N, C-alpha and C positions, 0 to 999 in steps of 0.2 A: 313591108306592109304598104298598102295603098288604099286610100279611101277616095271615092269620087267626091268632088267638091260639095255636092248636095248633102253629103253625110258627115262632113267635117264639123267640128265644134260640138259634137254630141257625146264626147268621151268614148267613142267606139274604139279608137286606136288604143287608148289606155286599157280598155276591157280586153281587147284582143291580145295585147302584149302580156297582160297578167295571166290570161288563160294559157298562152304559150309557155310562160314561166312555170305555171302549175304543172303543165304536161311534161315539161323538161325535168322538173324535180321528180315527178312520178316515174320517170324513166331512169332515174339515178344520176342525172347530170347535175353538176355543181357550179357551172359557169355558163353564162350566156354572152355571146359576142355578136355584134352586129355592125352594120356600116350604113351610113347615110351621106347625102351630099351636104357640103358646107352651107349651101344656100337654103336648105330645108330647115328653117328656123323653128317651125312648129315641132318637127320630129326631134330636133336637138333638145328643145325645151322639155318635151315629154320624156325623153330618155334620161335627161339630167334629173328631172323630178322623180323618176322611178329608180334612181340610184346607179345609173350607168356612168362610168368614168372613161375619159379619153385614154386610148392606148395607141402605141405605134401601129401603123398598117400591118395587118396580119396576112395580107395577100401580096405576093410579089408584084411590083409594077404599079401599085396604087399610088396615086398622087395625093399627098395630104393637103394640098392646096385646093383639091376638088372633093375629096372624100374624107369622112371622119369615121374612124373605127372606135368602138366603145365596148366596154365589158362590165359585167356585173356578176358578183358572187351570188349564187342562188342558195 
C-alpha cells in the first residue's frame, strides 16, 4: 500500500488493510503475508497494531536488514 503524504495520518491505511483482510477471508484465505521496508516505521507500527507478526523472509534473496516480512492469521 502507498498513500500520498497529504493523505497520511487519516487512518486510510488501516481502513484499506482491513478491507483487504475482509476480502481475503471472503475468498477463503486464512493467512495474510506482507513485506515492508525496515525504515517504514509507520507501516511497521500499523501492521503490529493490526496483529501481524515478524516471520523469516518468504521470498528468496530478500535481505532482512532491508525488508521485513510479516504474517497474520485471518
